[in-house]
C-alpha positions as CSV (number, residue, x, y, z in Angstrom):
1,M,86.9,163.9,119.4
2,Q,89.1,161.0,118.4
3,F,89.4,162.2,114.8
4,F,90.2,165.7,116.0
5,S,93.0,164.5,118.2
6,S,94.4,162.4,115.4
7,A,94.3,165.3,113.0
8,V,96.1,167.6,115.5
9,S,98.8,164.9,116.0
10,T,99.3,164.5,112.3
11,L,99.6,168.3,111.8
12,Q,102.1,168.5,114.6
13,T,104.2,165.8,112.9
14,L,104.0,167.7,109.6
15,V,105.0,171.0,111.2
16,V,108.0,169.4,113.0
17,A,109.1,167.8,109.8
18,L,108.8,171.1,107.9
19,G,110.8,172.9,110.6
20,A,113.5,170.3,110.6
21,G,113.8,170.5,106.8
22,L,114.1,174.3,106.9
23,A,116.7,174.1,109.6
24,V,118.9,171.7,107.6
25,W,118.5,174.0,104.5
26,G,119.4,177.0,106.5
27,V,122.6,175.4,107.9
28,I,123.6,174.3,104.4
29,N,123.0,177.9,103.2
30,L,125.2,179.3,106.0
31,L,128.0,176.9,105.3
32,E,127.9,177.7,101.6
33,G,128.0,181.4,102.4
34,Y,131.0,181.1,104.6
35,G,132.8,179.1,101.9
36,S,132.3,181.8,99.3
37,D,133.5,184.6,101.6
38,N,137.0,183.3,101.7
39,S,139.0,185.8,99.6
40,G,142.1,183.6,100.0
41,A,140.4,180.9,97.8
42,N,140.9,183.2,94.8
43,A,144.7,183.4,95.2
44,H,145.2,181.4,92.0
45,V,143.7,184.2,89.9
46,P,146.5,186.2,88.3
């Protein structure tokens, strides 16, 4: 039972780390998306 408990704890840590990584990636994606939606940024194009 000790091994099973240790394995579950390790899996929980991996899932939390994966979720945190996806959350950071998603926030960066959102910020990049908002940056490219700014039509005023292309004002220098003749």
